[in-house]
N, CA, C and O atoms as a Tinker XYZ file with bonds, in Angstrom:
   296  protein
     1  N    226.833000   20.456000   30.426000    73     2
     2  CA   225.503000   21.016000   30.961000    64     1     3
     3  C    224.958000   22.248000   29.722000    63     2     4     5
     4  O    225.901000   22.817000   29.173000    81     3
     5  N    223.975000   22.551000   29.399000    73     3     6
     6  CA   223.358000   23.915000   28.836000    64     5     7
     7  C    223.465000   24.614000   29.172000    63     6     8     9
     8  O    223.245000   24.559000   30.382000    81     7
     9  N    223.840000   25.869000   28.714000    73     7    10
    10  CA   223.956000   27.143000   29.041000    64     9    11
    11  C    223.336000   28.260000   28.203000    63    10    12    13
    12  O    223.710000   28.137000   27.037000    81    11
    13  N    222.565000   29.251000   28.367000    73    11    14
    14  CA   221.538000   29.907000   27.847000    64    13    15
    15  C    222.155000   30.963000   27.056000    63    14    16    17
    16  O    222.650000   31.642000   27.956000    81    15
    17  N    222.474000   31.595000   25.879000    73    15    18
    18  CA   223.715000   32.551000   25.530000    64    17    19
    19  C    223.466000   33.599000   26.342000    63    18    20    21
    20  O    222.580000   33.520000   27.194000    81    19
    21  N    224.188000   34.671000   26.186000    73    19    22
    22  CA   224.280000   35.878000   27.192000    64    21    23
    23  C    224.350000   35.705000   28.237000    63    22    24    25
    24  O    225.058000   36.464000   28.899000    81    23
    25  N    223.689000   34.690000   28.836000    73    23    26
    26  CA   223.578000   34.369000   30.209000    64    25    27
    27  C    224.662000   33.674000   31.409000    63    26    28    29
    28  O    224.958000   32.484000   31.304000    81    27
    29  N    225.133000   34.387000   32.370000    73    27    30
    30  CA   226.270000   33.111000   33.544000    64    29    31
    31  C    225.437000   32.456000   34.209000    63    30    32    33
    32  O    224.210000   32.545000   34.164000    81    31
    33  N    226.308000   31.540000   35.070000    73    31    34
    34  CA   225.171000   31.286000   36.073000    64    33    35
    35  C    224.920000   31.850000   37.343000    63    34    36    37
    36  O    224.175000   31.555000   38.279000    81    35
    37  N    225.909000   32.919000   37.076000    73    35    38
    38  CA   225.863000   33.884000   38.693000    64    37    39
    39  C    224.725000   34.483000   38.077000    63    38    40    41
    40  O    223.734000   34.438000   38.805000    81    39
    41  N    224.550000   35.015000   37.003000    73    39    42
    42  CA   223.301000   36.334000   36.575000    64    41    43
    43  C    222.373000   35.430000   36.959000    63    42    44    45
    44  O    221.799000   35.661000   38.023000    81    43
    45  N    221.955000   34.021000   36.083000    73    43    46
    46  CA   221.107000   33.157000   36.246000    64    45    47
    47  C    220.624000   33.292000   38.205000    63    46    48    49
    48  O    219.530000   33.713000   38.584000    81    47
    49  N    221.850000   32.780000   39.228000    73    47    50
    50  CA   221.035000   33.370000   40.342000    64    49    51
    51  C    220.857000   34.105000   40.814000    63    50    52    53
    52  O    220.284000   33.957000   41.893000    81    51
    53  N    221.142000   35.168000   40.453000    73    51    54
    54  CA   221.351000   36.358000   41.083000    64    53    55
    55  C    219.746000   36.493000   40.352000    63    54    56    57
    56  O    219.101000   37.043000   41.245000    81    55
    57  N    219.175000   36.353000   39.641000    73    55    58
    58  CA   217.889000   35.948000   39.129000    64    57    59
    59  C    216.602000   35.841000   39.668000    63    58    60    61
    60  O    215.516000   36.413000   39.762000    81    59
    61  N    217.553000   34.332000   40.136000    73    59    62
    62  CA   216.430000   33.612000   41.224000    64    61    63
    63  C    216.566000   34.238000   42.375000    63    62    64    65
    64  O    215.650000   35.029000   42.150000    81    63
    65  N    216.946000   34.556000   43.435000    73    63    66
    66  CA   217.312000   35.519000   44.311000    64    65    67
    67  C    216.618000   36.553000   44.256000    63    66    68    69
    68  O    215.801000   36.879000   45.118000    81    67
    69  N    216.869000   37.170000   43.247000    73    67    70
    70  CA   215.874000   38.755000   43.005000    64    69    71
    71  C    214.098000   38.076000   43.185000    63    70    72    73
    72  O    213.303000   38.424000   44.058000    81    71
    73  N    213.914000   37.332000   42.383000    73    71    74
    74  CA   212.063000   36.455000   42.697000    64    73    75
    75  C    211.826000   35.931000   44.026000    63    74    76    77
    76  O    210.782000   35.899000   44.677000    81    75
    77  N    213.118000   35.484000   44.334000    73    75    78
    78  CA   212.619000   34.821000   46.029000    64    77    79
    79  C    212.600000   35.828000   46.710000    63    78    80    81
    80  O    212.070000   35.654000   47.807000    81    79
    81  N    212.890000   36.625000   46.551000    73    79    82
    82  CA   212.756000   38.208000   47.422000    64    81    83
    83  C    211.818000   38.938000   46.932000    63    82    84    85
    84  O    211.606000   39.926000   47.634000    81    83
    85  N    210.982000   38.841000   45.757000    73    83    86
    86  CA   209.545000   39.250000   45.481000    64    85    87
    87  C    208.621000   38.458000   45.995000    63    86    88    89
    88  O    207.574000   39.055000   46.248000    81    87
    89  N    208.627000   37.373000   46.232000    73    87    90
    90  CA   208.113000   36.539000   46.500000    64    89    91
    91  C    207.918000   36.753000   47.834000    63    90    92    93
    92  O    206.741000   36.741000   48.198000    81    91
    93  N    208.718000   36.935000   48.622000    73    91    94
    94  CA   208.835000   37.168000   49.981000    64    93    95
    95  C    208.006000   38.328000   50.724000    63    94    96    97
    96  O    207.549000   38.412000   51.863000    81    95
    97  N    207.999000   39.278000   49.495000    73    95    98
    98  CA   207.706000   40.417000   49.729000    64    97    99
    99  C    205.707000   40.275000   49.285000    63    98   100   101
   100  O    204.998000   41.163000   49.757000    81    99
   101  N    205.351000   39.697000   48.834000    73    99   102
   102  CA   203.936000   39.026000   47.977000    64   101   103
   103  C    203.776000   38.531000   49.433000    63   102   104   105
   104  O    203.788000   39.422000   50.283000    81   103
   105  N    203.654000   37.482000   49.786000    73   103   106
   106  CA   203.722000   36.770000   51.226000    64   105   107
   107  C    203.069000   37.508000   52.314000    63   106   108   109
   108  O    202.097000   37.381000   53.059000    81   107
   109  N    204.081000   38.383000   52.069000    73   107   110
   110  CA   204.392000   38.949000   53.456000    64   109   111
   111  C    202.976000   39.633000   53.275000    63   110   112   113
   112  O    201.959000   39.232000   53.842000    81   111
   113  N    203.045000   40.928000   52.247000    73   111   114
   114  CA   201.579000   41.988000   51.911000    64   113   115
   115  C    200.377000   40.889000   51.921000    63   114   116   117
   116  O    199.413000   41.302000   52.565000    81   115
   117  N    200.239000   39.896000   51.496000    73   115   118
   118  CA   199.494000   38.804000   51.475000    64   117   119
   119  C    198.220000   38.816000   53.210000    63   118   120   121
   120  O    197.118000   39.032000   53.714000    81   119
   121  N    200.035000   38.254000   53.374000    73   119   122
   122  CA   199.374000   38.049000   55.039000    64   121   123
   123  C    198.835000   38.906000   55.934000    63   122   124   125
   124  O    198.109000   38.478000   56.832000    81   123
   125  N    199.244000   40.788000   55.745000    73   123   126
   126  CA   199.414000   40.842000   56.129000    64   125   127
   127  C    197.493000   41.958000   55.818000    63   126   128   129
   128  O    196.848000   42.686000   56.572000    81   127
   129  N    197.314000   41.582000   54.621000    73   127   130
   130  CA   195.818000   41.418000   54.018000    64   129   131
   131  C    194.984000   40.362000   54.956000    63   130   132   133
   132  O    193.829000   40.629000   55.288000    81   131
   133  N    195.433000   39.516000   55.241000    73   131   134
   134  CA   194.544000   38.540000   55.699000    64   133   135
   135  C    194.326000   38.592000   57.211000    63   134   136   137
   136  O    193.421000   37.986000   57.784000    81   135
   137  N    195.389000   39.501000   57.907000    73   135   138
   138  CA   195.146000   39.914000   59.082000    64   137   139
   139  C    194.316000   41.009000   59.436000    63   138   140   141
   140  O    193.750000   40.785000   60.506000    81   139
   141  N    194.075000   41.943000   59.015000    73   139   142
   142  CA   193.057000   43.065000   58.844000    64   141   143
   143  C    191.851000   42.231000   58.542000    63   142   144   145
   144  O    190.966000   42.101000   59.388000    81   143
   145  N    191.782000   41.623000   57.287000    73   143   146
   146  CA   190.285000   41.331000   57.332000    64   145   147
   147  C    189.983000   40.144000   58.285000    63   146   148   149
   148  O    188.926000   39.616000   57.940000    81   147
   149  N    190.505000   39.579000   59.296000    73   147   150
   150  CA   190.257000   38.643000   60.374000    64   149   151
   151  C    189.633000   39.510000   61.009000    63   150   152   153
   152  O    188.484000   39.242000   61.359000    81   151
   153  N    190.247000   40.870000   61.356000    73   151   154
   154  CA   190.402000   42.150000   62.817000    64   153   155
   155  C    188.693000   42.365000   62.243000    63   154   156   157
   156  O    187.828000   42.011000   63.044000    81   155
   157  N    188.351000   42.784000   61.243000    73   155   158
   158  CA   186.960000   42.802000   60.500000    64   157   159
   159  C    185.866000   41.936000   61.107000    63   158   160   161
   160  O    184.732000   42.395000   61.245000    81   159
   161  N    186.149000   40.806000   61.441000    73   159   162
   162  CA   184.910000   39.676000   61.673000    64   161   163
   163  C    185.267000   39.958000   63.571000    63   162   164   165
   164  O    184.297000   40.119000   64.311000    81   163
   165  N    186.238000   39.976000   63.968000    73   163   166
   166  CA   186.232000   39.811000   65.284000    64   165   167
   167  C    185.382000   40.786000   66.467000    63   166   168   169
   168  O    185.372000   41.985000   66.189000    81   167
   169  N    185.002000   40.572000   67.155000    73   167   170
   170  CA   183.830000   40.952000   68.300000    64   169   171
   171  C    185.052000   41.724000   69.307000    63   170   172   173
   172  O    184.694000   42.705000   69.959000    81   171
   173  N    186.322000   41.303000   69.394000    73   171   174
   174  CA   186.796000   41.050000   70.922000    64   173   175
   175  C    188.093000   42.164000   70.006000    63   174   176   177
   176  O    188.924000   41.781000   69.183000    81   175
   177  N    187.852000   43.655000   70.542000    73   175   178
   178  CA   188.249000   44.453000   70.248000    64   177   179
   179  C    190.214000   44.739000   70.464000    63   178   180   181
   180  O    191.070000   45.282000   69.765000    81   179
   181  N    190.219000   44.198000   71.491000    73   179   182
   182  CA   191.537000   44.181000   71.976000    64   181   183
   183  C    192.752000   42.873000   70.435000    63   182   184   185
   184  O    193.792000   42.879000   69.777000    81   183
   185  N    191.753000   42.201000   70.673000    73   183   186
   186  CA   192.611000   41.024000   69.586000    64   185   187
   187  C    192.564000   42.300000   68.144000    63   186   188   189
   188  O    193.423000   43.056000   67.690000    81   187
   189  N    191.865000   42.173000   67.970000    73   187   190
   190  CA   191.674000   42.485000   66.917000    64   189   191
   191  C    192.915000   43.413000   66.740000    63   190   192   193
   192  O    193.903000   42.984000   66.143000    81   191
   193  N    192.879000   44.777000   67.288000    73   191   194
   194  CA   194.348000   45.885000   67.737000    64   193   195
   195  C    195.855000   44.869000   67.450000    63   194   196   197
   196  O    196.601000   45.015000   66.482000    81   195
   197  N    195.991000   44.102000   68.284000    73   195   198
   198  CA   197.072000   43.600000   68.313000    64   197   199
   199  C    197.285000   42.855000   66.555000    63   198   200   201
   200  O    198.385000   42.831000   66.003000    81   199
   201  N    196.011000   42.311000   65.917000    73   199   202
   202  CA   196.215000   41.681000   64.619000    64   201   203
   203  C    196.255000   42.526000   63.863000    63   202   204   205
   204  O    196.878000   42.333000   62.819000    81   203
   205  N    195.651000   43.703000   64.084000    73   203   206
   206  CA   196.082000   45.301000   63.154000    64   205   207
   207  C    197.639000   45.494000   62.849000    63   206   208   209
   208  O    198.180000   45.426000   61.745000    81   207
   209  N    198.370000   45.813000   64.387000    73   207   210
   210  CA   199.631000   45.505000   64.695000    64   209   211
   211  C    200.391000   44.759000   64.105000    63   210   212   213
   212  O    201.399000   45.241000   63.588000    81   211
   213  N    200.081000   43.171000   64.002000    73   211   214
   214  CA   200.883000   42.057000   63.502000    64   213   215
   215  C    200.767000   42.626000   61.868000    63   214   216   217
   216  O    201.887000   42.849000   61.407000    81   215
   217  N    200.183000   42.770000   61.369000    73   215   218
   218  CA   199.356000   43.955000   59.771000    64   217   219
   219  C    200.578000   44.544000   59.591000    63   218   220   221
   220  O    201.453000   44.287000   58.765000    81   219
   221  N    200.532000   45.439000   60.539000    73   219   222
   222  CA   201.490000   46.974000   60.374000    64   221   223
   223  C    203.057000   46.092000   60.096000    63   222   224   225
   224  O    203.610000   46.032000   58.998000    81   223
   225  N    203.306000   45.786000   60.712000    73   223   226
   226  CA   204.661000   44.560000   61.166000    64   225   227
   227  C    205.355000   44.254000   60.145000    63   226   228   229
   228  O    206.529000   44.561000   59.937000    81   227
   229  N    204.361000   43.393000   59.208000    73   227   230
   230  CA   204.655000   42.338000   57.893000    64   229   231
   231  C    204.047000   43.414000   57.025000    63   230   232   233
   232  O    203.767000   42.851000   55.966000    81   231
   233  N    203.723000   44.621000   56.960000    73   231   234
   234  CA   203.935000   45.644000   56.037000    64   233   235
   235  C    205.216000   46.271000   56.282000    63   234   236   237
   236  O    205.947000   46.118000   55.304000    81   235
   237  N    205.831000   47.000000   57.339000    73   235   238
   238  CA   207.123000   47.410000   57.323000    64   237   239
   239  C    207.805000   46.620000   57.414000    63   238   240   241
   240  O    208.734000   46.926000   58.162000    81   239
   241  N    207.894000   45.296000   56.875000    73   239   242
   242  CA   208.809000   44.594000   56.939000    64   241   243
   243  C    209.030000   44.581000   55.127000    63   242   244   245
   244  O    209.982000   44.710000   54.357000    81   243
   245  N    207.434000   44.329000   55.004000    73   243   246
   246  CA   207.747000   44.126000   53.280000    64   245   247
   247  C    208.304000   45.116000   52.588000    63   246   248   249
   248  O    208.800000   44.863000   51.490000    81   247
   249  N    208.321000   46.611000   53.188000    73   247   250
   250  CA   208.784000   47.714000   52.793000    64   249   251
   251  C    210.757000   47.955000   53.255000    63   250   252   253
   252  O    211.485000   48.804000   52.740000    81   251
   253  N    211.027000   47.299000   53.937000    73   251   254
   254  CA   212.420000   46.844000   54.318000    64   253   255
   255  C    212.952000   46.423000   52.676000    63   254   256   257
   256  O    213.491000   46.999000   51.731000    81   255
   257  N    212.353000   44.843000   53.053000    73   255   258
   258  CA   212.913000   44.058000   51.952000    64   257   259
   259  C    212.872000   44.817000   50.576000    63   258   260   261
   260  O    213.864000   44.584000   49.886000    81   259
   261  N    211.878000   45.738000   49.978000    73   259   262
   262  CA   211.518000   46.351000   48.939000    64   261   263
   263  C    212.873000   47.344000   48.521000    63   262   264   265
   264  O    213.545000   47.419000   47.492000    81   263
   265  N    212.937000   48.185000   50.062000    73   263   266
   266  CA   214.282000   48.713000   50.177000    64   265   267
   267  C    215.274000   48.597000   49.435000    63   266   268   269
   268  O    215.689000   49.265000   48.487000    81   267
   269  N    215.781000   47.283000   50.172000    73   267   270
   270  CA   216.783000   46.567000   49.500000    64   269   271
   271  C    217.038000   46.308000   48.585000    63   270   272   273
   272  O    218.100000   46.278000   47.964000    81   271
   273  N    215.717000   46.000000   48.306000    73   271   274
   274  CA   216.182000   45.242000   46.606000    64   273   275
   275  C    216.061000   46.655000   45.569000    63   274   276   277
   276  O    216.945000   46.673000   44.712000    81   275
   277  N    215.437000   47.416000   45.543000    73   275   278
   278  CA   215.592000   48.888000   45.120000    64   277   279
   279  C    217.732000   49.373000   45.414000    63   278   280   281
   280  O    218.561000   49.599000   44.533000    81   279
   281  N    217.817000   49.367000   46.052000    73   279   282
   282  CA   218.958000   49.561000   46.572000    64   281   283
   283  C    220.166000   48.526000   45.788000    63   282   284   285
   284  O    221.145000   49.014000   45.222000    81   283
   285  N    219.939000   47.200000   45.857000    73   283   286
   286  CA   220.733000   46.687000   45.099000    64   285   287
   287  C    220.140000   46.680000   43.239000    63   286   288   289
   288  O    220.709000   46.176000   42.271000    81   287
   289  N    219.385000   47.117000   43.274000    73   287   290
   290  CA   219.594000   47.028000   41.844000    64   289   291
   291  C    219.930000   48.559000   41.120000    63   290   292   293
   292  O    219.790000   48.667000   39.902000    81   291
   293  N    220.303000   49.530000   41.805000    73   291   294
   294  CA   220.679000   50.774000   41.920000    64   293   295
   295  C    222.116000   51.238000   40.945000    63   294   296
   296  O    222.546000   52.391000   40.988000    81   295
């Protein structure tokens, strides 16, 4: 098996995990944006409010993941 000089399997696995978490944050924030855009097109204000709250939930979740990543990297 070929191994990159100066890295170990564990380091590469940690990098993959970090990238996966960052990707999760990105997708969560993109979903929140799509939900907010949908609220602007809706005539039903109650449904718009529910979707807006869902978008906020996703943003909170993304902040939590980012905080966890920052703590792991500190």
